[in-house]
PQR file of N, CA, C, O and H, with PARSE charges and radii, in Angstrom:
ATOM      1  N   MET A   1      41.745  89.794 152.019 -0.4000 1.5000
ATOM      2  CA  MET A   1      43.332  89.468 150.687 -0.0000 2.0000
ATOM      3  C   MET A   1      42.629  90.004 150.092  0.5500 1.7000
ATOM      4  O   MET A   1      41.444  90.252 149.868 -0.5500 1.4000
ATOM      5  N   THR A   2      44.326  90.281 149.664 -0.4000 1.5000
ATOM      6  CA  THR A   2      44.177  90.563 148.515 -0.0000 2.0000
ATOM      7  C   THR A   2      44.379  90.080 146.908  0.5500 1.7000
ATOM      8  O   THR A   2      45.086  89.139 146.547 -0.5500 1.4000
ATOM      9  H   THR A   2      45.288  90.080 149.846  0.4000 1.0000
ATOM     10  N   PHE A   3      43.823  90.692 146.303 -0.4000 1.5000
ATOM     11  CA  PHE A   3      43.955  90.195 145.068 -0.0000 2.0000
ATOM     12  C   PHE A   3      44.989  89.029 144.865  0.5500 1.7000
ATOM     13  O   PHE A   3      44.769  87.826 144.726 -0.5500 1.4000
ATOM     14  H   PHE A   3      43.249  91.456 146.596  0.4000 1.0000
ATOM     15  N   SER A   4      46.791  90.074 144.897 -0.4000 1.5000
ATOM     16  CA  SER A   4      47.808  89.155 144.452 -0.0000 2.0000
ATOM     17  C   SER A   4      47.767  87.764 145.666  0.5500 1.7000
ATOM     18  O   SER A   4      48.776  87.129 145.970 -0.5500 1.4000
ATOM     19  H   SER A   4      46.969  91.051 145.010  0.4000 1.0000
ATOM     20  N   LYS A   5      46.962  87.611 145.994 -0.4000 1.5000
ATOM     21  CA  LYS A   5      47.251  86.911 147.111 -0.0000 2.0000
ATOM     22  C   LYS A   5      45.893  85.513 146.854  0.5500 1.7000
ATOM     23  O   LYS A   5      45.728  84.346 147.209 -0.5500 1.4000
ATOM     24  H   LYS A   5      46.142  88.128 145.747  0.4000 1.0000
ATOM     25  N   ARG A   6      45.419  86.194 146.312 -0.4000 1.5000
ATOM     26  CA  ARG A   6      44.041  85.573 145.432 -0.0000 2.0000
ATOM     27  C   ARG A   6      44.645  84.522 144.656  0.5500 1.7000
ATOM     28  O   ARG A   6      44.533  83.298 144.732 -0.5500 1.4000
ATOM     29  H   ARG A   6      45.552  87.142 146.023  0.4000 1.0000
ATOM     30  N   MET A   7      45.448  85.425 143.734 -0.4000 1.5000
ATOM     31  CA  MET A   7      45.781  84.821 142.363 -0.0000 2.0000
ATOM     32  C   MET A   7      47.108  83.858 142.685  0.5500 1.7000
ATOM     33  O   MET A   7      47.907  83.891 141.749 -0.5500 1.4000
ATOM     34  H   MET A   7      45.538  86.419 143.672  0.4000 1.0000
ATOM     35  N   GLY A   8      47.405  83.253 143.478 -0.4000 1.5000
ATOM     36  CA  GLY A   8      48.785  83.099 144.413 -0.0000 2.0000
ATOM     37  C   GLY A   8      50.082  83.182 144.707  0.5500 1.7000
ATOM     38  O   GLY A   8      50.710  82.301 145.295 -0.5500 1.4000
ATOM     39  H   GLY A   8      46.756  83.226 144.238  0.4000 1.0000
ATOM     40  N   HIS A   9      50.814  84.896 144.067 -0.4000 1.5000
ATOM     41  CA  HIS A   9      51.129  85.560 143.926 -0.0000 2.0000
ATOM     42  C   HIS A   9      51.649  85.795 145.036  0.5500 1.7000
ATOM     43  O   HIS A   9      50.777  85.997 145.882 -0.5500 1.4000
ATOM     44  H   HIS A   9      50.304  85.612 143.590  0.4000 1.0000
ATOM     45  N   VAL A  10      53.346  85.907 145.683 -0.4000 1.5000
ATOM     46  CA  VAL A  10      54.031  85.556 146.717 -0.0000 2.0000
ATOM     47  C   VAL A  10      54.954  87.244 146.764  0.5500 1.7000
ATOM     48  O   VAL A  10      55.306  87.974 145.837 -0.5500 1.4000
ATOM     49  H   VAL A  10      54.054  85.743 144.996  0.4000 1.0000
ATOM     50  N   ASP A  11      55.069  87.350 147.895 -0.4000 1.5000
ATOM     51  CA  ASP A  11      55.902  88.470 148.007 -0.0000 2.0000
ATOM     52  C   ASP A  11      57.023  88.327 147.339  0.5500 1.7000
ATOM     53  O   ASP A  11      56.968  87.397 146.534 -0.5500 1.4000
ATOM     54  H   ASP A  11      54.784  86.757 148.648  0.4000 1.0000
ATOM     55  N   ALA A  12      58.325  89.071 147.376 -0.4000 1.5000
ATOM     56  CA  ALA A  12      59.556  88.841 146.547 -0.0000 2.0000
ATOM     57  C   ALA A  12      60.570  88.648 148.104  0.5500 1.7000
ATOM     58  O   ALA A  12      60.438  89.077 149.250 -0.5500 1.4000
ATOM     59  H   ALA A  12      58.369  89.827 148.029  0.4000 1.0000
ATOM     60  N   THR A  13      61.251  88.067 147.642 -0.4000 1.5000
ATOM     61  CA  THR A  13      61.952  87.423 148.446 -0.0000 2.0000
ATOM     62  C   THR A  13      62.907  88.446 149.180  0.5500 1.7000
ATOM     63  O   THR A  13      62.921  88.785 150.364 -0.5500 1.4000
ATOM     64  H   THR A  13      61.358  87.718 146.711  0.4000 1.0000
ATOM     65  N   LYS A  14      63.931  88.948 147.814 -0.4000 1.5000
ATOM     66  CA  LYS A  14      64.878  89.595 148.131 -0.0000 2.0000
ATOM     67  C   LYS A  14      64.670  91.284 147.458  0.5500 1.7000
ATOM     68  O   LYS A  14      64.313  91.578 146.317 -0.5500 1.4000
ATOM     69  H   LYS A  14      63.920  88.673 146.853  0.4000 1.0000
ATOM     70  N   SER A  15      64.875  91.813 148.107 -0.4000 1.5000
ATOM     71  CA  SER A  15      64.880  93.608 146.910 -0.0000 2.0000
ATOM     72  C   SER A  15      65.259  93.712 145.776  0.5500 1.7000
ATOM     73  O   SER A  15      65.610  92.625 145.317 -0.5500 1.4000
ATOM     74  H   SER A  15      65.165  91.574 149.034  0.4000 1.0000
ATOM     75  N   ILE A  16      65.400  94.962 144.751 -0.4000 1.5000
ATOM     76  CA  ILE A  16      66.722  94.929 143.884 -0.0000 2.0000
ATOM     77  C   ILE A  16      67.812  95.412 144.598  0.5500 1.7000
ATOM     78  O   ILE A  16      68.092  95.876 145.703 -0.5500 1.4000
ATOM     79  H   ILE A  16      65.115  95.845 145.124  0.4000 1.0000
ATOM     80  N   GLN A  17      68.329  95.112 143.506 -0.4000 1.5000
ATOM     81  CA  GLN A  17      69.925  94.885 144.010 -0.0000 2.0000
ATOM     82  C   GLN A  17      70.513  96.320 143.406  0.5500 1.7000
ATOM     83  O   GLN A  17      70.620  96.416 142.183 -0.5500 1.4000
ATOM     84  H   GLN A  17      68.101  94.735 142.608  0.4000 1.0000
ATOM     85  N   MET A  18      70.907  97.474 144.287 -0.4000 1.5000
ATOM     86  CA  MET A  18      71.639  98.529 143.141 -0.0000 2.0000
ATOM     87  C   MET A  18      73.038  98.259 143.523  0.5500 1.7000
ATOM     88  O   MET A  18      73.744  97.566 142.789 -0.5500 1.4000
ATOM     89  H   MET A  18      70.820  97.397 145.281  0.4000 1.0000
ATOM     90  N   GLU A  19      73.379  98.643 144.363 -0.4000 1.5000
ATOM     91  CA  GLU A  19      74.826  99.190 144.160 -0.0000 2.0000
ATOM     92  C   GLU A  19      75.567  97.412 144.584  0.5500 1.7000
ATOM     93  O   GLU A  19      76.281  97.482 145.584 -0.5500 1.4000
ATOM     94  H   GLU A  19      72.806  99.206 144.959  0.4000 1.0000
ATOM     95  N   SER A  20      75.473  95.936 143.966 -0.4000 1.5000
ATOM     96  CA  SER A  20      76.070  95.225 144.229 -0.0000 2.0000
ATOM     97  C   SER A  20      75.445  94.163 143.584  0.5500 1.7000
ATOM     98  O   SER A  20      74.461  94.695 143.070 -0.5500 1.4000
ATOM     99  H   SER A  20      74.892  95.878 143.154  0.4000 1.0000
ATOM    100  N   ILE A  21      75.427  93.097 143.330 -0.4000 1.5000
ATOM    101  CA  ILE A  21      75.189  91.456 142.931 -0.0000 2.0000
ATOM    102  C   ILE A  21      74.955  90.556 143.684  0.5500 1.7000
ATOM    103  O   ILE A  21      76.100  90.176 143.927 -0.5500 1.4000
ATOM    104  H   ILE A  21      76.227  92.665 143.748  0.4000 1.0000
ATOM    105  N   ASP A  22      74.083  89.707 144.436 -0.4000 1.5000
ATOM    106  CA  ASP A  22      75.271  88.381 144.612 -0.0000 2.0000
ATOM    107  C   ASP A  22      74.931  87.303 143.910  0.5500 1.7000
ATOM    108  O   ASP A  22      74.021  87.492 143.103 -0.5500 1.4000
ATOM    109  H   ASP A  22      73.153  90.016 144.239  0.4000 1.0000
ATOM    110  N   ILE A  23      75.323  86.364 143.958 -0.4000 1.5000
ATOM    111  CA  ILE A  23      76.042  85.072 142.977 -0.0000 2.0000
ATOM    112  C   ILE A  23      75.412  84.552 142.013  0.5500 1.7000
ATOM    113  O   ILE A  23      75.509  84.119 140.865 -0.5500 1.4000
ATOM    114  H   ILE A  23      76.062  86.210 144.614  0.4000 1.0000
ATOM    115  N   ALA A  24      74.451  84.818 143.220 -0.4000 1.5000
ATOM    116  CA  ALA A  24      73.140  83.555 142.138 -0.0000 2.0000
ATOM    117  C   ALA A  24      72.213  84.568 141.310  0.5500 1.7000
ATOM    118  O   ALA A  24      71.424  84.225 140.430 -0.5500 1.4000
ATOM    119  H   ALA A  24      74.372  85.170 144.153  0.4000 1.0000
ATOM    120  N   LEU A  25      72.448  85.866 141.745 -0.4000 1.5000
ATOM    121  CA  LEU A  25      71.423  87.085 140.092 -0.0000 2.0000
ATOM    122  C   LEU A  25      73.111  86.899 138.899  0.5500 1.7000
ATOM    123  O   LEU A  25      73.052  86.569 137.715 -0.5500 1.4000
ATOM    124  H   LEU A  25      73.089  86.145 142.460  0.4000 1.0000
ATOM    125  N   ARG A  26      74.171  87.158 139.517 -0.4000 1.5000
ATOM    126  CA  ARG A  26      75.634  87.383 138.397 -0.0000 2.0000
ATOM    127  C   ARG A  26      75.107  85.872 137.980  0.5500 1.7000
ATOM    128  O   ARG A  26      74.609  85.910 136.855 -0.5500 1.4000
ATOM    129  H   ARG A  26      74.219  87.426 140.479  0.4000 1.0000
ATOM    130  N   ASN A  27      75.067  84.227 138.712 -0.4000 1.5000
ATOM    131  CA  ASN A  27      75.242  83.150 137.309 -0.0000 2.0000
ATOM    132  C   ASN A  27      74.101  83.326 136.485  0.5500 1.7000
ATOM    133  O   ASN A  27      74.222  83.190 135.268 -0.5500 1.4000
ATOM    134  H   ASN A  27      75.471  84.195 139.626  0.4000 1.0000
ATOM    135  N   ASN A  28      72.781  83.670 137.103 -0.4000 1.5000
ATOM    136  CA  ASN A  28      71.440  83.822 136.194 -0.0000 2.0000
ATOM    137  C   ASN A  28      71.594  84.691 135.167  0.5500 1.7000
ATOM    138  O   ASN A  28      70.976  84.388 134.146 -0.5500 1.4000
ATOM    139  H   ASN A  28      72.683  83.779 138.092  0.4000 1.0000
ATOM    140  N   LEU A  29      72.428  85.976 135.132 -0.4000 1.5000
ATOM    141  CA  LEU A  29      72.530  87.059 134.284 -0.0000 2.0000
ATOM    142  C   LEU A  29      73.693  86.527 132.970  0.5500 1.7000
ATOM    143  O   LEU A  29      73.579  86.663 131.752 -0.5500 1.4000
ATOM    144  H   LEU A  29      72.930  86.222 135.962  0.4000 1.0000
ATOM    145  N   TRP A  30      74.782  85.902 133.761 -0.4000 1.5000
ATOM    146  CA  TRP A  30      75.451  84.834 132.789 -0.0000 2.0000
ATOM    147  C   TRP A  30      74.906  83.671 131.787  0.5500 1.7000
ATOM    148  O   TRP A  30      75.455  83.226 130.779 -0.5500 1.4000
ATOM    149  H   TRP A  30      74.875  85.791 134.750  0.4000 1.0000
ATOM    150  N   ASN A  31      73.521  83.275 132.434 -0.4000 1.5000
ATOM    151  CA  ASN A  31      73.982  82.216 132.011 -0.0000 2.0000
ATOM    152  C   ASN A  31      73.006  82.763 131.179  0.5500 1.7000
ATOM    153  O   ASN A  31      73.497  82.707 130.051 -0.5500 1.4000
ATOM    154  H   ASN A  31      73.075  83.637 133.253  0.4000 1.0000
ATOM    155  N   GLY A  32      71.656  83.369 131.093 -0.4000 1.5000
ATOM    156  CA  GLY A  32      71.138  84.023 129.898 -0.0000 2.0000
ATOM    157  C   GLY A  32      71.857  84.513 129.055  0.5500 1.7000
ATOM    158  O   GLY A  32      71.333  84.389 127.948 -0.5500 1.4000
ATOM    159  H   GLY A  32      71.257  83.415 132.008  0.4000 1.0000
ATOM    160  N   VAL A  33      72.755  84.989 129.020 -0.4000 1.5000
ATOM    161  CA  VAL A  33      73.728  85.893 127.497 -0.0000 2.0000
ATOM    162  C   VAL A  33      74.227  84.546 127.279  0.5500 1.7000
ATOM    163  O   VAL A  33      73.745  83.985 126.295 -0.5500 1.4000
ATOM    164  H   VAL A  33      73.181  85.090 129.920  0.4000 1.0000
ATOM    165  N   LYS A  34      74.970  83.975 127.872 -0.4000 1.5000
ATOM    166  CA  LYS A  34      75.468  82.384 126.623 -0.0000 2.0000
ATOM    167  C   LYS A  34      74.483  81.609 125.889  0.5500 1.7000
ATOM    168  O   LYS A  34      74.599  81.013 124.819 -0.5500 1.4000
ATOM    169  H   LYS A  34      75.362  84.430 128.671  0.4000 1.0000
ATOM    170  N   LEU A  35      73.266  81.760 126.846 -0.4000 1.5000
ATOM    171  CA  LEU A  35      72.129  81.407 126.044 -0.0000 2.0000
ATOM    172  C   LEU A  35      71.786  81.754 124.829  0.5500 1.7000
ATOM    173  O   LEU A  35      71.600  80.962 123.906 -0.5500 1.4000
ATOM    174  H   LEU A  35      73.171  82.244 127.716  0.4000 1.0000
ATOM    175  N   HIS A  36      71.646  83.477 124.748 -0.4000 1.5000
ATOM    176  CA  HIS A  36      71.445  83.976 123.565 -0.0000 2.0000
ATOM    177  C   HIS A  36      72.274  84.137 123.393  0.5500 1.7000
ATOM    178  O   HIS A  36      72.175  84.490 122.218 -0.5500 1.4000
ATOM    179  H   HIS A  36      71.798  84.121 125.498  0.4000 1.0000
ATOM    180  N   LEU A  37      73.790  84.225 123.743 -0.4000 1.5000
ATOM    181  CA  LEU A  37      74.669  84.373 122.240 -0.0000 2.0000
ATOM    182  C   LEU A  37      74.748  82.706 121.530  0.5500 1.7000
ATOM    183  O   LEU A  37      74.700  82.744 120.300 -0.5500 1.4000
ATOM    184  H   LEU A  37      73.870  83.938 124.697  0.4000 1.0000
ATOM    185  N   ILE A  38      74.824  81.736 121.936 -0.4000 1.5000
ATOM    186  CA  ILE A  38      74.921  81.023 121.337 -0.0000 2.0000
ATOM    187  C   ILE A  38      73.776  80.268 120.434  0.5500 1.7000
ATOM    188  O   ILE A  38      74.001  79.635 119.402 -0.5500 1.4000
ATOM    189  H   ILE A  38      74.863  81.705 122.935  0.4000 1.0000
ATOM    190  N   ARG A  39      73.007  80.393 120.805 -0.4000 1.5000
ATOM    191  CA  ARG A  39      71.272  80.703 119.544 -0.0000 2.0000
ATOM    192  C   ARG A  39      71.456  81.550 118.544  0.5500 1.7000
ATOM    193  O   ARG A  39      70.986  81.384 117.418 -0.5500 1.4000
ATOM    194  H   ARG A  39      72.825  80.907 121.643  0.4000 1.0000
ATOM    195  N   TYR A  40      72.474  82.951 119.065 -0.4000 1.5000
ATOM    196  CA  TYR A  40      72.490  83.545 117.486 -0.0000 2.0000
ATOM    197  C   TYR A  40      73.150  82.815 116.830  0.5500 1.7000
ATOM    198  O   TYR A  40      72.812  82.246 115.792 -0.5500 1.4000
ATOM    199  H   TYR A  40      72.855  83.085 119.979  0.4000 1.0000
ATOM    200  N   ILE A  41      74.687  82.740 117.674 -0.4000 1.5000
ATOM    201  CA  ILE A  41      75.146  81.620 116.810 -0.0000 2.0000
ATOM    202  C   ILE A  41      75.119  81.248 116.357  0.5500 1.7000
ATOM    203  O   ILE A  41      75.564  81.335 115.213 -0.5500 1.4000
ATOM    204  H   ILE A  41      74.961  83.202 118.517  0.4000 1.0000
ATOM    205  N   GLY A  42      74.341  80.185 117.058 -0.4000 1.5000
ATOM    206  CA  GLY A  42      73.963  78.563 116.164 -0.0000 2.0000
ATOM    207  C   GLY A  42      72.920  79.056 114.933  0.5500 1.7000
ATOM    208  O   GLY A  42      72.727  78.236 114.035 -0.5500 1.4000
ATOM    209  H   GLY A  42      73.979  80.114 117.988  0.4000 1.0000
ATOM    210  N   SER A  43      72.291  80.266 114.860 -0.4000 1.5000
ATOM    211  CA  SER A  43      71.269  80.767 113.831 -0.0000 2.0000
ATOM    212  C   SER A  43      72.003  81.329 112.841  0.5500 1.7000
ATOM    213  O   SER A  43      71.504  81.208 111.722 -0.5500 1.4000
ATOM    214  H   SER A  43      72.449  80.932 115.589  0.4000 1.0000
ATOM    215  N   LYS A  44      73.267  82.036 112.922 -0.4000 1.5000
ATOM    216  CA  LYS A  44      73.701  82.696 112.197 -0.0000 2.0000
ATOM    217  C   LYS A  44      74.723  81.476 110.755  0.5500 1.7000
ATOM    218  O   LYS A  44      74.827  81.649 109.540 -0.5500 1.4000
ATOM    219  H   LYS A  44      73.673  82.135 113.830  0.4000 1.0000
ATOM    220  N   LEU A  45      75.437  80.020 111.919 -0.4000 1.5000
ATOM    221  CA  LEU A  45      76.195  79.035 111.445 -0.0000 2.0000
ATOM    222  C   LEU A  45      75.268  77.945 110.400  0.5500 1.7000
ATOM    223  O   LEU A  45      75.653  77.159 109.534 -0.5500 1.4000
ATOM    224  H   LEU A  45      75.352  79.880 112.905  0.4000 1.0000
ATOM    225  N   LYS A  46      73.303  78.430 111.120 -0.4000 1.5000
ATOM    226  CA  LYS A  46      72.622  77.022 110.318 -0.0000 2.0000
ATOM    227  C   LYS A  46      73.108  75.843 111.356  0.5500 1.7000
ATOM    228  O   LYS A  46      73.147  74.650 111.054 -0.5500 1.4000
ATOM    229  H   LYS A  46      72.990  79.069 111.824  0.4000 1.0000
ATOM    230  N   LEU A  47      73.365  76.229 112.257 -0.4000 1.5000
ATOM    231  CA  LEU A  47      73.540  74.598 113.251 -0.0000 2.0000
ATOM    232  C   LEU A  47      72.249  73.934 112.986  0.5500 1.7000
ATOM    233  O   LEU A  47      72.008  72.833 113.481 -0.5500 1.4000
ATOM    234  H   LEU A  47      73.333  77.198 112.502  0.4000 1.0000
TER
END
């Protein structure tokens, strides 16, 4: 048994997406952008 298996890590289910992205990845990227943008704007406005 490899070290990563003993530590509970599993193999990646998807490969790196180079040419195009799927819907789930696109949504997760936009969610991250929006979250950080809202936090940035909120910190500048002292909300």
